[in-house]
C-alpha positions in Angstrom: -5.7 12.0 -1.9 -2.0 11.7 -2.8 -1.5 15.5 -3.1 -2.2 15.9 0.7 0.6 13.6 1.6 4.2 14.5 2.3 6.9 13.5 -0.1 7.8 9.8 0.3 11.3 10.6 1.6 9.7 12.8 4.4 7.2 10.2 5.7 7.5 9.2 9.3 9.6 6.2 9.8 6.9 3.6 10.6 4.2 4.8 8.2 4.8 2.0 5.7 4.8 -0.7 8.4 1.6 0.6 10.0 -0.2 0.7 6.6 1.1 -2.8 5.6 0.2 -4.4 8.9 -3.0 -2.5 9.2 -4.2 -4.1 6.0 -2.4 -7.4 6.3 -2.8 -8.0 10.0 -6.4 -9.1 9.9 -5.9 -11.1 6.7 -3.0 -12.9 8.4 -5.2 -13.7 11.3 -7.8 -15.2 8.9 -5.1 -17.1 7.0 -3.8 -18.5 10.2 -7.3 -19.5 11.2 -7.7 -21.3 7.9 -4.3 -22.9 8.1 -4.8 -24.1 11.7 -8.1 -25.7 10.7 -6.4 -27.4 7.7 -3.7 -28.5 10.1 -6.3 -29.8 12.5 -8.0 -31.7 9.7 -4.8 -33.6 9.0 -4.0 -34.3 12.6 -7.5 -35.6 13.2 -7.5 -37.6 10.0 -4.0 -38.9 10.8 -5.4 -40.7 13.9 -7.2 -43.0 11.4 -3.8 -44.4 10.1 -1.1 -43.7 7.6 -3.3 -44.4 4.6 -5.7 -41.7 5.6 -2.9 -39.3 6.4 -1.3 -40.0 3.0 -4.7 -39.5 1.2 -5.9 -36.3 2.8 -3.2 -34.0 1.5 -3.2 -35.4 -2.0 -7.0 -35.1 -2.3 -7.1 -31.6 -0.7 -4.5 -30.3 -3.1 -6.3 -31.8 -6.0 -9.6 -30.2 -5.0 -7.9 -26.8 -4.4 -5.9 -27.0 -7.6 -8.9 -27.5 -9.8 -11.0 -24.8 -8.0 -8.4 -22.2 -8.8 -9.5 -22.3 -12.5 -12.5 -20.1 -11.6 -11.5 -18.9 -8.1 -8.5 -17.1 -9.6 -10.9 -15.0 -11.7 -12.9 -13.9 -8.6 -9.7 -13.2 -6.7 -9.0 -10.1 -8.9 -12.1 -8.4 -7.5 -9.4 -7.2 -5.0 -7.5 -5.5 -7.8 -10.5 -3.7 -9.3 -12.1 -2.8 -5.9 -8.8 -1.4 -4.6 -8.1 0.7 -7.7 -11.7 2.0 -7.7 -11.4 2.8 -4.0 -8.1 4.6 -4.6 -9.6 6.8 -7.3 -12.6 7.6 -5.2 -15.3 5.6 -7.0 -17.0 3.5 -4.2 -20.0 2.3 -6.2 -17.8 0.6 -8.7 -16.2 -1.5 -6.0 -19.5 -3.4 -5.3 -20.3 -3.6 -9.0 -17.1 -5.6 -9.6 -17.9 -7.8 -6.6 -21.3 -8.7 -8.0 -19.7 -9.7 -11.3 -17.4 -12.0 -9.3 -20.4 -13.6 -7.7 -21.8 -14.4 -11.1 -18.6 -15.9 -12.3 -18.6 -18.0 -9.1 -21.6 -19.9 -10.5 -19.2 -21.6 -12.9 -18.0 -23.6 -9.8 -21.3 -25.5 -9.7 -21.0 -26.6 -13.3 -17.3 -27.4 -12.9 -17.9 -29.6 -9.9 -20.6 -31.5 -11.7 -18.3 -32.2 -14.6 -15.4 -33.3 -12.4 -17.4 -35.8 -10.4 -17.6 -38.6 -13.0 -14.0 -37.8 -14.1 -12.5 -38.1 -10.6 -12.1 -41.9 -10.8 -9.9 -41.9 -13.9 -8.1 -38.8 -12.7 -7.0 -40.4 -9.4 -6.3 -43.6 -11.2 -3.5 -41.9 -13.1 -1.6 -41.3 -9.8 -1.0 -45.0 -9.3 -1.5 -44.9 -5.5 -2.4 -48.0 -3.5 -6.0 -49.0 -3.8 -6.6 -48.2 -0.1 -5.2 -44.7 -0.5 -7.0 -44.0 -3.7 -10.4 -45.0 -2.3 -9.9 -42.6 0.6 -8.8 -39.8 -1.8 -11.9 -40.2 -3.9 -14.3 -40.1 -1.0 -12.7 -36.9 0.2 -12.4 -35.2 -3.2 -16.0 -35.9 -4.4 -17.5 -34.3 -1.3 -15.2 -31.3 -1.6 -16.7 -30.7 -5.1 -19.9 -29.6 -3.4 -18.1 -26.5 -2.0 -16.8 -25.1 -5.3 -19.3 -22.2 -5.5 -18.4 -21.2 -1.9 -14.7 -21.2 -2.6 -15.1 -18.8 -5.5 -17.7 -16.6 -3.8 -15.5 -16.2 -0.6 -12.6 -15.2 -2.8 -14.7 -12.4 -4.4 -16.1 -11.2 -1.2 -12.7 -11.1 0.5 -11.3 -9.2 -2.5 -14.0 -6.6 -2.1 -13.6 -6.0 1.6 -9.8 -5.9 1.3 -10.0 -3.5 -1.6 -12.2 -1.1 0.4 -10.0 -1.2 3.6 -12.2 -3.6 5.5 -9.9 -6.6 5.9 -11.2 -7.5 9.3 -14.6 -8.6 7.9 -13.4 -11.6 6.0 -11.1 -12.5 8.9 -13.9 -12.8 11.4 -16.0 -14.7 8.8 -13.1 -17.1 8.3 -12.7 -17.7 12.0 -16.4 -18.4 12.4 -16.4 -20.8 9.4 -13.3 -22.5 10.5 -14.7 -22.9 14.0 -17.8 -24.7 12.5 -15.4 -26.9 10.4 -13.4 -27.9 13.5 -16.5 -28.7 15.6 -18.0 -30.8 12.8 -14.6 -32.6 12.3 -14.9 -33.8 15.8 -18.4 -35.0 15.3 -18.2 -36.5 11.8 -14.7 -38.0 11.6 -15.0 -40.1 14.7 -18.8 -40.3 15.1 -19.1 -38.5 18.4 -22.4 -37.7 20.2 -24.4 -40.0 18.0 -23.2 -38.6 14.6 -22.2 -41.1 11.9 -18.5 -42.1 11.9 -17.6 -40.9 8.4 -13.8 -40.9 8.7 -12.0 -38.9 6.0 -15.4 -38.2 4.3 -16.5 -36.4 7.5 -13.5 -34.1 7.3 -14.5 -33.1 3.7 -18.1 -32.5 4.6 -17.2 -30.4 7.6 -15.0 -28.3 5.3 -17.8 -27.7 2.8 -20.3 -26.7 5.6 -17.7 -24.4 7.1 -17.2 -22.7 3.8 -21.0 -22.3 3.3 -21.3 -20.6 6.7 -18.4 -18.3 5.9 -20.0 -17.3 2.5 -23.4 -16.5 4.2 -21.7 -14.3 6.7 -19.8 -12.4 4.1 -23.0 -11.9 2.0 -24.9 -10.7 5.0 -22.3 -8.0 5.7 -22.0 -7.1 2.0 -25.7 -6.3 1.7 -26.0 -4.7 5.2 -27.4 -1.2 5.4 -24.0 0.3 6.2 -22.3 -1.3 3.2 -25.2 -0.4 1.0 -25.0 3.3 2.2 -21.2 3.4 1.5 -20.9 1.3 -1.7 -24.5 0.9 -3.0 -24.2 -2.9 -2.7 -27.9 -3.6 -3.1 -28.3 -1.4 -6.2 -25.3 -2.8 -8.0 -26.6 -6.4 -8.4 -27.4 -6.4 -12.1 -25.0 -8.2 -14.4 -22.7 -5.8 -16.3 -21.2 -7.4 -19.4 -18.5 -4.8 -19.9 -17.2 -5.0 -16.3 -17.6 -8.7 -16.2 -15.4 -8.8 -19.4 -12.8 -6.6 -17.7 -12.8 -8.9 -14.6 -12.5 -12.0 -16.8 -9.8 -10.4 -19.0 -7.5 -9.8 -16.0 -8.8 -12.8 -14.0 -8.3 -15.6 -16.6 -4.5 -15.1 -16.6 -4.6 -14.9 -12.8 -6.7 -18.1 -12.6 -4.4 -19.9 -15.0 -1.2 -18.9 -13.2 -2.8 -19.8 -9.8 -4.0 -23.2 -11.2 -0.6 -23.9 -12.8 1.2 -23.0 -9.6 -1.0 -25.1 -7.4 -1.2 -27.9 -10.0 2.6 -28.0 -9.9 2.3 -28.7 -6.2 -0.4 -31.3 -6.9 1.8 -33.1 -9.4 4.7 -32.9 -7.0 2.7 -34.5 -4.2 0.5 -37.0 -6.0 2.4 -38.0 -9.2 6.0 -37.8 -8.0 6.0 -38.4 -4.2 2.9 -40.6 -4.5 5.0 -43.1 -6.3 7.2 -43.8 -3.3 4.4 -45.3 -1.1 2.3 -44.3 1.9 5.2 -43.8 4.4 6.9 -41.2 2.2 3.6 -39.6 1.3 2.8 -39.3 5.0 6.2 -37.8 5.8 5.6 -35.3 3.0 2.2 -34.5 4.4 3.5 -33.7 7.9 6.3 -31.6 6.5 4.1 -29.6 4.2 1.5 -29.2 7.0 4.2 -27.5 9.2 5.4 -25.5 6.2 1.9 -24.2 5.5 1.7 -23.0 9.1 4.9 -21.1 8.4 4.1 -19.4 5.1 0.3 -18.7 5.4 0.9 -15.5 7.3 2.9 -14.4 4.3 -0.1 -15.3 2.1 -1.9 -12.7 4.3 0.8 -10.2 3.3 0.4 -11.2 -0.3 -3.3 -10.3 -0.2 -2.7 -7.2 1.8 -0.1 -5.8 -0.5 -2.2 -6.6 -3.5 -4.9 -4.3 -2.1 -2.4 -1.6 -1.0 -0.7 -1.5 -4.4 -4.0 -1.3 -6.2 -5.1 1.6 -3.9 -1.9 3.6 -4.5 -2.1 3.0 -8.2 -5.7 4.2 -8.2 -4.5 7.4 -6.4 -1.8 7.9 -9.0 1.1 7.2 -6.7 3.0 4.1 -7.9 6.1 5.2 -6.0 4.3 4.6 -2.7 3.0 1.3 -4.1 6.6 0.2 -4.6 7.8 1.5 -1.2 5.0 -0.4 0.6 5.9 -3.6 -1.3 9.5 -3.3 -0.1 8.3 -2.9 3.5 6.1 -6.0 3.1 9.2 -7.9 1.7 11.3 -7.0 4.8 8.6 -8.1 7.2 7.9 -11.4 5.3 11.6 -12.3 5.0 12.3 -11.7 8.7 9.4 -13.8 9.8 10.1 -16.7 7.4 13.8 -16.9 8.5 12.8 -17.2 12.1 10.1 -19.9 11.4 12.4 -21.8 9.2 15.0 -22.1 11.9 12.4 -23.2 14.4 11.2 -26.0 12.2 14.7 -27.1 11.2 15.8 -27.4 14.8 12.7 -28.7 16.5 11.0 -30.4 13.5 11.5 -34.0 14.7 10.1 -33.2 18.1 7.1 -31.4 16.7 6.3 -34.2 14.3 6.4 -36.8 17.1 4.3 -34.7 19.5 1.7 -33.4 17.1 1.2 -36.3 14.6 2.4 -39.3 16.7 3.0 -41.3 13.5 3.1 -45.1 13.4 6.5 -45.2 11.7 9.8 -43.8 12.9 10.7 -43.3 9.2 7.9 -40.7 8.9 9.6 -38.6 11.7 13.1 -39.0 10.3 12.2 -38.1 6.7 9.7 -35.4 7.7 12.4 -33.6 9.8 14.9 -33.8 6.8 12.3 -32.2 4.6 11.8 -29.4 7.1 15.5 -28.7 7.2 15.4 -28.2 3.4 12.3 -26.0 3.9 14.4 -23.8 6.2 16.8 -23.1 3.4 14.2 -21.6 1.1 12.0 -19.7 3.5 13.3 -16.2 2.8 13.2 -16.8 -0.9 9.6 -18.0 -0.7 8.8 -14.8 1.2 10.0 -12.8 -1.9 8.0 -15.0 -4.2 4.7 -14.7 -2.3 5.0 -10.9 -1.7 6.0 -9.9 -5.2 3.2 -12.1 -6.6 0.7 -10.1 -4.6 2.1 -6.7 -5.6 2.1 -7.6 -9.3 -1.4 -8.9 -9.1 -2.5 -5.6 -7.4 -1.0 -3.8 -10.4 -2.9 -6.0 -12.8 0.3 -7.7 -14.2 -1.4 -11.1 -14.4 -0.5 -12.0 -18.0 3.2 -11.9 -17.3 2.7 -13.9 -14.2 0.8 -16.6 -16.2 3.6 -17.0 -18.8 6.3 -16.9 -16.1 4.5 -19.6 -14.1 4.2 -21.9 -17.2 7.9 -21.6 -18.0 9.3 -21.8 -14.4 7.0 -24.5 -13.0 6.8 -26.8 -16.0 10.1 -26.1 -17.7 12.2 -25.9 -14.6 10.6 -27.0 -11.3 9.1 -30.3 -12.2 12.0 -31.5 -14.4 14.4 -30.7 -11.5 12.3 -32.6 -9.0 12.0 -35.6 -11.4 15.7 -35.6 -12.0 16.6 -35.6 -8.3 13.8 -38.0 -7.2 14.1 -40.6 -10.0 17.3 -39.8 -11.9 19.5 -39.7 -8.8 17.3 -42.1 -6.9 16.8 -39.7 -3.9 13.0 -40.2 -4.0 11.0 -37.7 -1.8 14.1 -36.0 -0.4 15.4 -35.5 -4.0 12.1 -34.0 -5.1 12.4 -31.5 -2.3 15.9 -30.6 -3.3 14.6 -29.8 -6.8 11.8 -27.7 -5.3 14.3 -25.8 -3.1 16.5 -24.8 -6.1 13.3 -23.7 -8.0 12.1 -21.5 -5.2 15.4 -19.8 -4.9 15.6 -19.1 -8.6 12.0 -17.9 -8.9 12.6 -15.3 -6.2 15.2 -13.5 -8.4 12.8 -13.6 -11.4 9.9 -12.1 -9.5 11.9 -9.5 -7.7 13.5 -8.2 -11.0 10.1 -8.0 -12.6 8.6 -5.9 -9.8 11.8 -3.8 -9.4 11.8 -3.1 -13.2 8.4 -1.3 -12.9 6.8 -2.4 -16.1 3.6 -2.8 -14.1 3.3 1.0 -14.0 1.9 1.1 -17.5 -0.9 -1.5 -17.1 -4.4 -0.2 -17.6 -7.1 -2.6 -16.2 -10.2 -0.5 -17.0 -11.9 -0.2 -20.3 -15.2 1.2 -19.2 -15.8 4.8 -17.9 -16.8 5.2 -14.3 -20.6 5.1 -13.7 
């Protein structure tokens, strides 16, 4: 395909923007749908009181952190599907997706193992008994959805890799709509349903994910997809390709887990020591921050697929150019959103969450001002991570995450929070310095182009 294209320097001006947004736009819509539903979860749970508001974010991050240990493997279906698609090998795209579905079965086993361990795990956080009880009720129900989390990741990777990003987007909107409706019924006990409180929010999330997975599977095995990608004929386990997926996926899973676990430790083990009011302020600030950066997560997933496709076509120069286009888009957006939250953060917290304590509003706004300082740097981090994953550079990401998160980020946050006595605000100062530093590390890695020489395939095309 690449030989029919004009030289990169002669491309029409907006070609890169159209390609990046054509792939990432639907993913951004799906990411926003997911984020809005998560935001709605916290707002609705927040009506139950500050203990529930403090508990829901901690338990949600704990659930997501541990799920990345297997979800990160299925996420690299995108890398393999995109590169197979780029080199004109459509049947291989579905073959790797099926292997990802088999890997997803580990989520069932993992959830069963974690259930009896969850009590001691949350006990280590030293939260108040009231908060811990709520965290456990939410977390244990979320374990039921671990298979769906991994399967959705694999399906989404397949559809993004073959230039069908709108399919997982509409599935996400449908699943999140189910989640929101069930929240209303199960959290508060409306229309005769049991009043389950925070447990109802967890159950609604699991059912929403199950609906989303079923929709994706139905489209995956539909006659059209089968005709294009032989999705029904590729179901058999393939040890060689499963080994390839796991070989690239395990570093990706570990780096994803370590990154999210860093946030989990930050929220639950550092900020959690400062009581429900500061935990609640952190929850509202992070909720607004998630609204801000989730569209850039869409760019992360989109650029991973685009980079994979151009590498598959033998054109890494265009892969790099598209990444720089995505960087400019992400940075511009994040700067604007950071300014909005910094200026209007207090007003938004009061109107949306209506917290019981004025201290939650005051501290939450201060945290959003800090977030405004690192928005553009976080855009670099998120975009470059996606580009490197699309190239298969997952082992370097893993080692970098270990060093930067645990040798730099957490010690900084602990120093400012406990050493200088700045508590939650100090922990965010440490995180801000970390995010700014990390952006330089990731940009230099991508700009240096060592990812050009990575070979993810060991088996010949079928």
